[in-house]
N, C-alpha and C positions, 0 to 999 in steps of 0.2 A: 504494500500500500504506500502511496505517496502522502506527504504531510497533509494535503488539502483534499484527499479523497472524501467524497460525500458532500463537498461544498459546491453549490451551483451558482454561477454568476451569469446574469443577463446583462449585456452591455449594448446600449444604444450608442454606438461609437463610430468615429470617423477620424481620418488623418493620423495623428501620432500619440498625443498624450494619453487618452483613454485606452487605445489599443496596446500601448506599451505596458500600462499598469495591468491590464487583464492578461496579456501574454505571460507576464511573470507569475500571475496566479495560476495560469494553465501549466506553466513549467513545474509548479509545485503540486500538480494533480487535480486542481479544481476543474470542474466541467464549465467551460466558458461558451455561452451561446451568444454569438455575435449577430446583432440585429442590423441589417443593412436595408437601405432603400432599394426598390427595384432598380437594377442597373449596377448596384453595388457601391461600397465605400469609394469615394472619389480618389483615395490614395492608391487604389488598384491601378490607376492610369497615370500616375506621376511620371513613370518611365516604363520601358519594356525590356530592361536589361537582363533579367534573370529568366532566361528561356521564355521570353515574351511577357513575363509578369514584372510588376514594379518591385524594385529593390526595397522600397519602403514597406510594401505590403508583405513581402516574404520575411523581412526582419521582424515585423510586428504581429503576425497573425497565425503562427503555427499552433497546432493542438486545439483549434477552435472549431465549433460547429457554426455554420452560416445559415441564417434564415432571412429571406427578404420579406419585408412588410411595408405596405403603403400606409404611411402615417396619416395621410389625408382621408383614408377610408375608415368609417366607424367600425366596420368588421375587422379591419386591420388593427385598430387600437384595441379592440376586444381580444384579439389573438395575443397582442403584446401584454395586456393585463393578465391573461391566463399564464403566460410564461413567468411574469414577475411574481405571481402568487405562489409559484413553486420554487422561487429562488431564495438564496441566502443573502445575495448581494445584487444590487442594481447600480450600474454605472452609466452615466451619460455625459457627453460633451457636445450637446447640440448648440446651435446658435443662441445668442442671448435671449432669454425669455421663452424659448420654445418649449422647454419641459413644463413650465408652469401653465402655458396655454393648453398643453395636452393633458393636464391633470397628473403629471408625472413628477411634480416637485416633492421634496422630502416630506413636508408636512402632510400632504394629501396621502402619500403612500404609507407613511407611518401610521396614520389613522386606520387604514385598511389592513396593514400588515405590520404589527408591532415588532416582530422579530426580524424584519428586513433591514439590512444595512444599505443605506442610500449614499452614493458618492457622486457629487456634482463637481464636474471640472469645467471651469469657466476661464475667460480671458483676463478680466479685471475684477473678478468678484461678483457675487450675486446681488450685492447691495452697493451703495456708494454712487458717486456721480458718473462713473464710467461703466456701470453695470451693463448698459445697452450697447457698448462699443464692440465691434469685431476686433479680435486679437489674433494675429498671426506671429509666428516666431520672430521674424526680423523686426516687426513693430515693437514687440516686447523687449527685444535686445536694445532697441533705440530708447524706449521710454525709461528703462531701468538704469540707463547709463552704461551698459556693457559696451555698446559701440564706441563710446568715448574712451574706452580702455584698451581696445584691440586695434591693431594696425600699426602704422608707422607715424612719426611726427607729422608727416604731410597728408596722410590719408587714413581714415578709419576703415575697419574691415569687419565684416560679419564673422562671427564664430562659424567654423566650418561644419558644424552639426546643428541639429534643431535643439539647441540647448535649453530654451524655455520650455518647449514641449516635454523634453526628457526630464527636466527638473520636476515639472508638475506630475508627470506620469509616475516618477519614483516616489514622490510624496503621497500620491493616491495609493500606490501599492502598499507602502508601509502603513498608511492610515487604515487601509482595509484590513490588513493583518492585525493591527492593534484593535480595531473594532470587533473583529472575530474573537479575539481574546477577551475583550470586555463583555461581549455577549455570553461567552462560555462561562465566565466567572461571576457575572452579576445578573444575567438574564435580560439586560437592556441592550438595545441595538442603537448606538449613537449614529446620528447622521454626520456625514463628512462633506467638507467643502474645500476644494483646492483650486487656486487660480494660477495661471501661467505667470502673471505679474508678481504675485506674492512669492512664488517659488524662486523666480530668478532674482528678485530683490534680496532674498535670503542669500543666494549664492554670490552676490556682489557685496555682501556685508563688509568684508575686510577693506576693500578700497573705498567703500562708502564711509566707513568710520574714519579711515585715514583722511579723507577729504573734509568730512564734516568737522572733525575735531582738530585736524591739523591746518585746515584752511587752504590747502592746495590740492588740486586735481592730480592724481598719479599720472605721470606722462605716458603717452603711447610710445613704446620702445620696441615695436616689432616682436620678435620672438624672445627678446631679453626680458628679464624680470625688472619691473620699474623701480622696486625698492630694495632689491638684494643684488649684490655684485661681488664677484663675477657669477652670473647665472644666466646663461643663454648660449647662442650659437657662435661658433668660430670656424673659419675655413682652414683646411689643412693644405699642405703643399701639393697634393694631388687633386685639389678642387672639391674634396668632400666637405660636408658640414658636420661638425661634432658639437654636441651640447654638453656643457659642464655646469655643475651646480655646487657652489661653495656655500655651506649653511652656517658656518661659525668660524671664529678666529683660529681654532685649532686646525681646521681643515685648510684655512688660508695659509697658515705657517707651513704645513706639509706641502701644499701646492707650490709655494715659493721655493722651498728647498729641493723637492724631489722632481718637480715637473718643469718649473721655469728655470731651475738651476741658479736662482738669484736670492739667496737667503737674506741679503741685505734689505730686500723689500718688505720683510716681515714687520719691521719697525719704522718703515717709511711713513711719515705723518700723513701723506696723501692716501695711504692704503691701510693704515693700522686697524681701523674699525670699519664695520660695514657701512655706516653712514658716510664716512670719508671716502670709501671706495665708490659709493654711488655718486657722491659729489664730484669725484674726479674720474668718472667713468671713461671719458675719452682717452685720457692718458693710460688708464689701466688696460683698456681694450687694445691699445697700440702695443703695449708690452706683451700681452698675450698673443696677439696676432703675429708679431714678429717671431716669437718662439714656435708657435704652432705650424708656421710655414716650413719649419725644418723637418716635419714629420709627414708621412702619409697617414691615411685614416687608421689602418690596422696598427701601425707603429705607435701612433699617439694614444689610441685606446688601450694598448698594452701598457704603456707608461702610466696612464691615468689609473688603470686597474691596479697596477703594482703599488701605487701610492695610496690607494683607497679613496680616490676622488670619484664621485658619482659622475657618470657620463652616459651618453646615448648617441646613436647615429640618427640623423634626420631622414627617416625612411619615407618613401611614398606609401600610401595606404595599401596599395596592392601587395606590398611585401608581407602583410599580415597572413596571406595565404601560405607563406613558407617560413614564418617566424618560428624559431625553435621553442620559444616559450609557449606557443600554442600547439605546434605540431608534435613536439616531443612529449607533451602532456595529454595528448588525445582530446584536444578541445574542439576539433572540427567534427561535426556529425552530418549525416545525410538525412534529409527529410523530404517527404513527397510534396510536390506542388502540382497544380493542375497541368497534366501533360508531361510530367517528368519528375526529376529530383534536383535538389539544390544542396550545396554544402553550406552549412550554417554553424555558428558558434554555439556551443553549449552555454547554459546560463552561468553567469559569473559566481553566483552563490552555490557553493558545494556543500551539501548537507550529508555528512557521513552516515551510511546506512540506507540512503535513498538515492535512486536514480531519477534524474529529471524526466518529465514527460516531453517527448520530442515528436509529437504527432504531426501529420501533414497540414499544409496550408490549404484551407477550403476554397473550392470554387464558389462563385457567387450563388447563394441560395442552395448550395449543395444538400443541405440537411432540412430544407423547408418541409417537404412532404413527410419525412420521418418525424419531425417535431410536431407537425400538425396532427398526425395520427396519435402520437404520444399524448397530446392534449385532448384526444377523444373525438376528433373530427373524422367523419367517414369519407370514403373515396369520392362520393358524389359531391359532397361539400367542398372537398379539396379541389376537385376539378372546376367547380364553380368559382372558387376563390381565384384560381389562375385565369379563368376566362374573364372575370370582372376586374382584374388588376388589383386584387386585395393583397396578393403576395407575389 
């Protein structure tokens, strides 16, 4: 048995945040019923790179059952209500106000189903002055100030992943697990609310506190750390990029003596403390660049490893397919997708004694008829639902 065997999740979900939360629940063995509009979650069509299927959708939707329901149909809403009545958890990330208009808000559902855990995922919160605004990942990166932190001094840059959606999805996931524990120990089912804005605002907490209390915006420094030095990328003699990270004065001393070969820099007033190294970053970078040009990538990393200095190569993302930390530990798995198979990563959480559920990615509405029969609808009614566009 998996940890969440016996838990049923109904998710009226689209895009990234809610599907990420429910996929993690599915990985732990929960039965996740994905409710899609006829035609499917629009994330299915973001691209066609995984054997014709969207990379987003393959990432977010394994081990789920898919049912299509027309939410504009009274009969369709009734089907959804029957599904929810059998569920332990209901998740939704519809457009602002849509759940309330459909009678699927937490208060209404709690009155009908006191043991149901309801998780609402919104852009800017269910209340407040921006409750009705649409929120997409890049917009939230901008409004929280993340864009002002990423990029170069001349140009801001979007984070390369859907970081606001991911943050909200992970808080929803952990919140649902917490609510299941609360229900198991107290008998009450707390409602949950997560917004993309609140989630990403939490993630930019450190630079926000730095700016609010220090009075200065952390500068955009490309791939270098804005407030720790040396901590960032440097070029080697063969044109590779190696990242180093010096976290404390002890490491700085070792770095000077064993890597730079210049122990006199340890007590150089320009570099003796981290704050002084940050203030004199240009001079520091020149010293390091001059030394690193004497090495190729392999040689430099060997010297850094021998000195115990944390380092990394700036890899392209495709290198994950052959990275030894994944390959040598069996982290790649094969799952079914409509029309074939795809290599995907196993969940990052490893729970000893349990294997993650790694079921197939569903086709649009693949389980519609089976779920309708499970709810007690006969074949004639199911055929009529299809004919009338209910499902």
